C-alpha positions in Angstrom: 5.2 15.9 -6.0 1.9 14.1 -6.2 -0.1 13.6 -3.0 -0.5 9.9 -3.9 3.3 9.5 -3.6 2.7 9.1 0.1 2.1 5.4 0.8 0.0 6.1 3.9 -2.7 8.0 2.0 -3.2 5.1 -0.3 -3.1 2.5 2.5 -5.9 4.3 4.4 -8.0 4.7 1.2 -7.5 1.0 0.3 -8.2 -0.2 3.8 -11.5 1.7 3.9 -12.6 0.3 0.6 -11.7 -3.2 1.7 -13.6 -2.9 5.0 -16.7 -1.7 3.2 -16.4 -4.7 0.7 -16.2 -7.0 3.7 -19.7 -5.8 4.8 -18.7 -3.2 7.4 -21.0 -0.1 7.4 -19.6 3.3 6.8 -19.4 4.3 10.4 -17.8 1.0 11.5 -15.2 1.1 8.7 -14.4 4.7 9.8 -14.2 3.8 13.5 -11.9 0.8 12.8 -9.5 2.9 10.8 -9.5 5.7 13.4 -8.7 3.1 16.1 -6.0 1.3 13.9 -4.3 4.7 13.2 -4.7 6.1 16.7 -1.0 6.6 17.2 -0.7 8.6 14.0 -3.7 10.7 14.9 -2.5 11.4 18.4 1.1 12.1 17.6 1.3 13.0 13.9 -0.9 16.1 13.6 1.8 17.7 11.4 2.1 14.8 9.0 0.6 11.4 9.4 -2.8 12.7 10.6 -3.0 15.0 7.6 -2.5 12.0 5.2 -4.9 9.8 7.2 -7.9 12.2 6.8 -7.2 12.8 3.1 -6.8 9.0 2.6 -10.1 8.3 4.4 -11.9 11.0 2.5 -10.6 9.6 -0.8 -11.8 6.2 0.2 -15.3 7.4 1.0 -15.4 9.5 -2.1 -14.3 6.6 -4.2 -17.5 4.8 -3.0 -19.5 8.0 -3.5 -20.5 8.1 0.2 -18.4 10.9 1.7 -19.7 12.0 5.0 -19.8 15.6 6.3 -17.5 14.9 9.2 -14.8 13.2 7.2 -15.0 15.8 4.5 -14.5 18.6 7.1 -11.5 16.8 8.6 -10.0 16.2 5.1 -10.5 19.9 4.1 -8.6 21.0 7.2 -5.9 18.4 6.4 -5.5 19.9 2.9 -5.0 23.3 4.4 -2.4 21.8 6.8 -0.6 20.1 3.9 -0.3 23.5 2.2 1.6 24.8 5.2 4.2 22.0 5.0 7.3 21.9 2.8 6.1 18.9 0.9 5.5 20.8 -2.3 2.4 18.9 -3.3 1.0 19.6 -6.8 -1.6 22.3 -6.4 -3.9 20.5 -8.8 -4.0 17.5 -6.4 -5.1 19.8 -3.6 -7.7 21.7 -5.6 -9.3 18.6 -7.1 -9.8 17.2 -3.6 -11.3 20.4 -2.4 -13.8 20.2 -5.2 -14.6 16.6 -4.5 -15.0 17.0 -0.7 -17.4 19.9 -1.3 -19.9 17.4 -2.6 -20.4 16.0 0.9 -22.6 14.9 2.4 -23.4 11.8 0.3 -25.7 9.0 1.4 -24.1 5.7 2.6 -24.2 3.0 -0.1 -25.5 -0.5 0.4 -23.1 -3.4 0.6 -23.9 -6.6 -1.3 -23.6 -10.2 -0.1 -20.0 -11.1 0.8 -18.3 -13.1 -1.9 -16.3 -16.3 -1.6 -13.0 -15.6 0.1 -9.8 -16.0 -1.8 -7.2 -18.5 -0.5 -3.8 -18.3 -2.0 -2.3 -21.6 -3.1 1.3 -20.4 -3.7 4.0 -22.1 -1.7 6.3 -20.1 0.6 9.3 -19.0 -1.5 7.4 -19.1 -4.8 8.7 -16.1 -6.9 7.1 -14.4 -9.8 8.4 -11.7 -12.2 6.5 -8.6 -13.3 7.8 -6.6 -16.3 7.7 -2.8 -15.8 6.3 -1.1 -18.9 3.9 1.8 -18.0 4.3 5.5 -17.6 4.9 5.2 -13.8 7.8 2.9 -14.6 9.3 5.3 -17.1 9.1 8.1 -14.5 10.8 5.9 -11.9 13.5 4.7 -14.2 12.2 1.1 -14.1 10.9 0.6 -17.6 12.2 -2.8 -19.0 13.2 -4.0 -15.6 11.4 -6.6 -13.5 10.0 -6.8 -10.0 10.6 -10.2 -8.4 7.7 -10.9 -6.0 8.5 -13.7 -3.5 5.9 -15.1 -1.2 7.2 -15.0 2.4 4.0 -15.8 4.4 0.4 -16.7 4.3 -1.8 -14.0 6.0 -5.4 -14.4 7.1 -7.2 -11.1 6.5 -10.1 -9.8 8.5 -12.7 -11.2 6.0 -11.3 -14.8 6.2 -9.2 -14.6 3.0 -5.8 -16.2 2.9 -3.5 -13.7 1.1 0.2 -13.8 0.2 2.7 -11.5 1.9 5.3 -10.6 -0.7 8.8 -9.3 -0.6 9.9 -7.3 -3.6 13.2 -7.0 -5.4 14.1 -5.1 -8.6 15.8 -7.3 -11.2 17.6 -5.5 -14.0 17.3 -7.9 -17.0 17.1 -11.5 -18.1 18.2 -14.1 -17.2 16.4 -14.5 -13.9 18.3 -15.9 -10.8 18.6 -19.7 -10.7 19.5 -20.2 -7.1 19.4 -18.6 -3.7 22.8 -16.9 -4.1 21.7 -15.3 -7.4 18.4 -14.2 -5.9 20.2 -12.4 -3.0 22.4 -10.4 -5.4 19.8 -7.6 -5.3 18.3 -6.1 -2.2 14.8 -6.6 -0.9 13.0 -3.3 -1.0 12.4 -1.3 2.1 8.8 -0.4 1.3 7.7 1.5 4.5 8.8 2.7 7.8 8.1 5.3 10.6 4.5 4.3 11.2 2.4 2.2 13.6 5.0 2.1 16.2 7.9 0.9 14.1 11.2 1.9 15.8 13.5 4.2 13.8 15.9 2.1 11.7 13.4 -0.8 11.2 11.5 -1.3 8.0 8.6 -3.1 6.4 9.8 -5.4 3.7 6.6 -7.2 2.8 3.3 -6.1 1.2 0.0 -7.9 1.4 -1.4 -8.7 -2.1 -5.1 -7.8 -1.8 -6.5 -10.4 -4.2 -10.2 -11.0 -4.4 -10.3 -14.1 -6.6 -8.2 -16.3 -8.9 -9.5 -14.5 -12.0 -8.1 -11.2 -10.7 -4.8 -12.9 -9.8 -4.5 -14.4 -13.3 -5.1 -10.9 -14.8 -1.7 -9.7 -13.4 1.0 -10.6 -16.0 3.2 -12.6 -13.7 5.9 -15.1 -14.8 6.9 -17.9 -12.5 10.7 -17.8 -11.8 11.2 -20.4 -9.2 11.2 -21.1 -5.4 13.8 -19.5 -3.3 14.7 -20.0 0.3 16.3 -16.8 1.7 16.2 -15.0 5.0 14.4 -11.7 5.4 16.6 -8.7 6.6 17.4 -8.5 10.3 16.0 -5.0 10.5 12.5 -6.0 9.3 9.4 -5.0 11.3 6.5 -7.4 10.9 2.9 -6.8 12.0 0.9 -9.5 13.6 -2.3 -7.9 12.4 -3.1 -7.9 8.7 -4.9 -4.6 8.8 -1.7 -2.8 9.7 0.3 -4.2 6.8 1.2 -2.3 3.6 -1.4 -3.3 1.0 -0.7 -4.0 -2.7 -3.8 -3.7 -4.8 -4.0 -5.2 -8.3 -5.7 -2.0 -9.5 -2.6 0.0 -8.8 0.0 -2.8 -9.1 2.7 -1.1 -11.1 2.2 2.3 -9.6 2.6 0.9 -6.1 5.7 -1.1 -7.0 7.2 2.1 -8.4 6.4 3.9 -5.1 8.0 1.1 -3.1 11.2 1.6 -5.2 11.2 5.3 -4.6 10.7 4.7 -0.8 13.5 2.1 -0.8 15.9 4.6 -2.3 14.8 7.3 0.2 15.2 5.0 3.2 18.5 3.7 2.0 19.9 7.2 1.4 18.6 8.3 4.8 20.3 5.4 6.5 23.7 6.4 5.1 23.4 9.9 6.6 23.2 8.6 10.2 
């Protein structure tokens, strides 16, 4: 499997990049993430902690400012991952070893903060996204649709007002016309088993990390309608935006495919207990 199939790795990477774009210095962004993921680092040395350090190193490397300390932690984590039964593609491991060997890199400057995005969608507004790329083919989703329904407004750390979305997979046209039709397919379980979530509880919403209206308009979304439906009773909801699963436009379809895979995994696991 690919190392990027683990949602936590991408979450940490994306969170680091977002913190830096907000104006946080490298050390502060690293400290905030270490604090936010303290439970995983304290109790998940065999799994979550490994993914955390690789995700953080990937985030710093993406900005070409990988520090020696984070690189060393990430290299140790890669060795730890090789000792697990995760069967991660060897090329993913070796590429990261080569990248991390480029540390230390100087910290890059951060420009002036830009105007913060404020989502104007109404609660319940639902948009369709057509799967068409290679990730969709691999996941068996090509030609199907993701229905993204706004379930809440969330104020992010930088002052942006971002939409929290639930996600359903819709097989084909026509789209649902009422609440009953909308509920004929399940809301995806996109994450679990992290940040203190009790076993058997799931995250059903992702925070769409939009920077501006132009970026939002670049995503090929089709308005379907407004639906008033209840979220599942086994939903875990964070009161802090930084803990939420983040959906980035740059990896929109790839992330949706990962959510679909995780939903199937969590659903299958639930039937075994």
